[in-house]
N, C-alpha and C positions, 0 to 999 in steps of 0.2 A: 504494500500500500504506500502510495506517495505521501510523504510527510508535508505538513503545512509549514512553509518557510516563515510564516509570520509568528509562529509560536516561539516564546522566549526560551532560550537554552539555559538551564540552571546548572551551575557548577556542581561537580560531584561533592556531596556532603553538605551543600548549602542548605541552611534551615533545619538541619537534623538535630541541633542543640547539643552536639557531642563536645566533650572536652578532649582536645588533642593530647596524645601521650606526652609530647614534649612539654606541654603546659603542666601536666601532672609531675613530670620529672623536675621541672623548675621549682615547683613548690616543695618537693621532697628534698632537694638539694639546699634550698634556702632555710628550711626549718631548723636544722642543727645550729647554723650560725646565730639565728635569733634566740634559740634556747640558751646557748652559752653566753651571749651578750646580755640577755635579760637577767640571767643568774648573777653574773659578775656585777652588774650595775645596781640591781635591787638588793642583793644580799650584802654586798660590800661597797656601798656608795662612797665611802670615805677612803677607799684604797685604790682609786683609779690610777694614781701615779705608779702603782706597781702592777696592776692587773689589766689596764685598758690601753687603748690606742693613744690617749692623751689624758692629762690630768684635768678632771672636771670638778669644779667647786662652785657653790656649795652642794650638799648631798641631794637637794631637791631636783637638780637638773639631771644627774645620771638616773635617778629613780623615775623621773618623768620619761626619759628616753627608754628605760626598761619597760615602762607601761606601753609605749608605742610598739615595742618589740613583742610584748605579750599579746597585744591585739593582733599583731602580724602572725603570731603562731596560730591563734584561733582561725584567722582567715585562711592561711596557706594549708592548714590541716584540712579545712573544708574543700579547698581547691583540689588537694590530692585525692580526695574521695568523691568529688562531685560527679554526678552523672549527666547534669545539664549545665551547659556553658552559661546560660543566662542567670543562673542562681549565684554565680560568683563574679560576673563581668564587671559589676559596679565598683569592685574594689581595685581593679587593675590601674586605672588612671590615677587615683589617689596614691597608690604605692609608687607609681612612676614619678609623680611629682615629688614625693617624699625622698626617694632615692636620688633623684636628680639634684635636688637642692643640697642634700648632704654631700654628694660628690663635688658640687661647686664650692661648698663651704670648705671642704678638704683642700682644694686647690688654693682658695683664697687665704687660708691660714696654715699653709703647709709647714711653716716653721714651728707651730704649736704642737705638732704631733711627735710621738716617741717613735722615731723611725727604726730603732733597734729592737722594738718589741714585736713579737709575733702577732699581737692583737692589731697593731697598725696595719700589717700586711693583709690580715683578714678583712679589716675595715676597708682598706683601699681596694682590695680585690672585689669586695662586695659592691661598693658604691661606684666603681668605675666600670662594672659590667652589668649589674642588675638593671639600670635604666634601659639599656638596649635589649636585654632579654625579656623584660616585662613588656616593653613596647612591641617587640616581635610577637610575643604570645598573644597580646591583645589584638594586633592586626591580623594574625593568622586565624584567630577564633571568631572574629567579628561576623563573618558571613554565616557562621553556624547558628546564630541566634534567629529563631523563627519570628521574633518581634511581635508575637501575638500571645494572649493568655490561653492557658488550657481551659477546656470547658468547665465552667463553674468556679474557676480560680478567683480568689479574693483580689480585689483591686483597691489601690490606695486612692482615696477621694482627691479630686483635682485641687480643692482648697488646701488640703494637707500638703500636697506636692508643691504648691506655690510657696507655702510657708517654709518647707525644707529647702527649696531653691533660694529663697531670700536669705535664709540662715547661711547657706553655702556662699552666696554672693557677698555677705557681710563678713564672713570669716576669712575668706581669701585675702582681702586687703590687710587684715591683721597679720597673716602669714607673710605677705610681701613687705609690710612695714617692718616687721622683725628682721627680715632677711636683708633688706636694702638700706635700712636706717638703724643698724644695731646700736650705735652709740646713743642715739636719742631714745631708743626703746629701753636701754638699760636704766636710764634715769626715771622711767615711769613704771618699771616692772616691780611686782611685789617681792621678789627676791633678787639677789645680786646676779647680774649677767655680765659676761665678757662679750666682745664682738662675735667670737666664735660660738659661744653657747646661745647668744641671741639668735643667730642664724639657724642653729640646730632646733631651737624651740619654734622658730618660724617654719621650718620644714614639717614639724609635727602638726602645726595648725593647718597646713595644707591638706592633711588627711580628712578632717571633718568637713572642711570647706568643699572639697570635690565630692565627698560622699553625698552631701546634701544636694549638690547640683545633679549628681548621677541619679539619685532617687527621683528627683523632680521630673526627669525626662523618661521615666519608665514606671507605668502604673501598676505593674505586676508586683504583688506582695512577695512572691517567691524570689524576685530579683533583689529585694531589700533585706531579707531575713538574715543572711549570712553576714553581710557587712555591718548590720546593726548589732548583731551578737558581738562581733569583734570590737566595735566602737564602745559598746556598753562595758565590756570587760576592761578595755583600756582606761576608760574614765574611772571605773571603780578602783583600779590600781593606782591611778594618779591621786585619788582622794586618800587612799591608804598611805601613799607616800607623803602626802601633805601632813598627815597626822604624825608620821615618824620624824618629819623634818620641819615641824612647826617653828622651831627656833630660827630657821632660815628666812622666814617671812617677816615683813615689816608690819607689825600689828596696827600701826598708825596710818597705814596707806589704804585708801579706798580701793585701790587695785587688788589688794589681798582678798577682800570680801567680794569684789566683783568677779575675780577669777574663781574662787571656791564656790560662791553662790551660783555662778553660771554652770560650773561642772555638775553641781547637785541637781540643778534644774534640768540640765541635759539628760542626766542619768535617769531621773524620775520620768521625764517625758518619753524617753526611749522605752523604758520598762513598761509604762502604761500603754503606750502605743503598740508595743509588741504583743502584749497580752490581748489587747482589743482586736488586733488583726488576726491573731491565731484563732480566736473564737469564731471568726468569720470564714475560716477554712472549711471546705466541704466536709460535712459529717461531724464537725466538732461542736457546733452550736447545739446539736441534739444530744450530746453525750452527758 
C-alpha cells in the first residue's frame, strides 16, 4: 500500500516517556560524590580546611551546601529508578544551573581552593563536567516526553502554577544578585559570607528558582512530585543546620528572620500542597 507522504514521520522512541540508560548511569555515577560531600560538610562543618576542597566558614555555609547535596541525592536516586522521563525532567535544568554556577565560581576564585587535596580534584572534576553531561541528558531525553497527562492524572491548577512561576521569577534575581554582587550581598546576609561563599549560596538559590518556573510550565502533578520531594528534604536540612549553627546568625538582622521564616513557609507550603495533590491521584480520594 502506498504511504501518505503528508503524514509526519516520528523519530524512533519519540513520546515513549522512556529514561535513556545513559541518563540513569549519570545519576548512578553522581550519587556517590554527593553522599561523600554531604557527609563531610554536614557532619564536620568546622573541619573543611582538612576535609574539603577549600576552607568554608562559618559552619552554616558548608551545612547549607550539604543540604543542597542531600536534595540532589533524593533527586538522582529517583532518576536512577524512574520509568518515565517526564517524572524527573523538571529537575535537570535547575541542576544544570547549579553546577554551572559552581564551576564558574571555581574559576573565579581558583586561588581559594586547596589544590593539593583530593577533594579539590573531585570538586573540579564534578563541576567542570557535570554541566555538559546534565545538558546532554536533558537534550537527549526531551523528545521522549509525551507532553500530555495520563488518563485521569491529577493536574496542578493554573493559578497555582502562576504562583510557582512568580516565586521562581523572584528567586532567580536573588541567585544572580548573590553571584554577581557578592561583596554587596555579604553586607546584607544574615551570616558572614566571602565573595566565594556568596556565589556558592547564589548557585543554591538557582535551584528553587528554576524548579518553580519548571513546574509553572507543566500541569502534570507527576512531573512535580519528585523535584518537590527533593526540595522539601533540602529545606528541612537547611533548617536543621540553622539550629546547629544559630551562633553564626546575626540575631539583630531582619534578614535572619526573613531567611528562616521564608524557609519555614516554603516547607509548610510544599508539604501541604503535596498532601493535597496526592489525595487527588486516581483511586486515592476513595481510600
